[in-house]
Every structure is written in structure tokens, then in C-alpha cells.
N, C-alpha and C positions, 0 to 999 in steps of 0.2 A: 345547566342544572334543570332537573325536571320541574314541571309546574307544581307537582305534589310536594317536592322538597322545599320549594320556595314558599308555598303556603304554610307548611309546617314551621319553617324558620320564622316567618312573620307572626304566626300565632304564638309561638313560644316567646318571641320578643315582647308581645303585648302582655302575656301572662307574667313576665318578669317586671313589668312596669311598676308594680307596687312593692317590689322587694326592697327598695331603698329605705322604706319607713323604719326598718329595724336596725339600721346601721349602728354599729357599736355593740350590739347584743350578740351573745354567742348563738351559734346554730348547732343543731344536733342532727346526726344521721337519721334518715327515715327511709325504711325499706319495707317491702311487703310482697304479697302475691295476690293476684286476682283469680278467683276460682268460680266454678259453677257450683250449684247447691249439692252436687254429689261429691264435691271435693277435687274434681279434676281441674287442672289449670286452664284458664282462659287463654287460648293461643291466637286469638284474632287480632291482637295488637290494639293500640290506642294510647290514650294518655290519662294518667291519674292526676287530677288537679285539686288543690286545696287552698282555701283562703281563710283569713282571720283579719281582725283589726288590731293594730298596735299604734298607740299614741294618736288615735283618730284617723289613721290611714290604712287602707286596704293593703294587705300583704299576701302574696301568693307564692306557692311552690308547686312544682309539677315534675313529672317524669314519665318517660315512655314505658309501655308494657312490652316486654320482650316475648319471644316465642315460647318461653316456659311459664308465662303469666307473671313474671317478677317485675318489680319496678324499684327504682332508686330515685328519691325526690331531690330537687335542686331549687334553690332560690335565686342565686346569682351566677354560680358556676356549676358545671356538671358534678352531681353527687355531694354538693355542699350541705344538703339537708334543709332544715327549717328552724325558725325561731321557736322558743317555747310558747305554748298556748293551745287553745282549743280551736280546731279548724273544721270548717264545713268541707265536705269532699264530694267530688263528682268524677265520673269516668266517661271520657269522651272517645268516640270512635275516630279512627284515622279518616280524614276527609280526602277523598280522591277526586280530583277535578274532572277527570274523564271516565269515571266509573263509579260503582256503588261504594258507600261507606262501609266500614267494618260492620259485620253482622254479629249479633249476639249480645249487644249492649242495649237493654231495655231503655226506652226514652226517659223513664223516671230517674235513672242513674246519671243522666247527662246534665242535670240541673242541680245546683247547690240547694235550691228551695225544695226539691222533691226527692232527692236521693235517700234521705234518712241516714246518711253516712257522716260520721265525724271522727276525728283523731285528736287525741290529747298528746301533744309533743312536749317532752321534757328531757332533762338529763337522763342518761341511761339508754336502755334499749328501746327503740321505737320501731317495732316491726308489726305490721298490720296485715290482716287478711280481709279482702273485700269479696263478698259472695254476691254474684250477679243474678243467680237464679238458675233455672234448668238450662241445659244445653239447647241450642236452637233445634227445632225439629222434634222435640219431645213433647 
């Protein structure tokens, strides 16, 4: 296994650590797309992560950004969605051990505290658009 894959697997395991707080509650599908301010999909890859608090415990969901800018969030199993609630959201670059991180994700979007992003998850359709700003080089 490549060092990059090992790191991503470890990071996702840590992100899932808080998922057990919502046991017994229903989860709802969460999907979306990451775009630049001109509406074109962000194709640089990375991870969309979100967190909230349920019963006094931190709960997280996350999903990879594919080559078309789309993501599907998971809490415990691929694509299983998230518990209802209001989540803070951040967008993380792929971390490459032997090379540069994903370009095109401004530092402010990489922190829950500074991203300014939030999702309200509930029953029904949970499809979100995240706008990162201008394409790099503009």
C-alpha cells in the first residue's frame, strides 16, 4: 500500500471516531458538489468533512471529492450519510507524503472555525453545493 493511501485510511478512521455518538438514530443521505465561483466543478480532489454535537459527543461525517467535484458523505460505512442536525463543514486537500497537497483549496476552507460553511441535514434531500472561490491562477 502506498504511503498516501495509508495516511488517508488513518485520517478517515480518526474522522469516524465520533460517529458512534448517534447510534440508534436514523441517518440520511448527504451528497453534493464542490465548485469554483464560476460554477465549474473543483477537480483537484480532497475531502469534505463535517461535524456536529449529539448528546454531548462530537459526531463527524466525511466523503472524498471525485474528479467531477462530487461527494457522498459517510459516518460509519461508505455512503451511509449523516444524522440529522446542523453541521460545521470544511474542505481538506489530499495530503501527499512525497509531494504537494491538492491546490485550489484556500486555507480558510480547511478549518471548521473559518470556513463559514454549514449544512442542515434532515429527512428528505440533502444535496449541497460548496463554492471555493476562483480557480487557481485567476
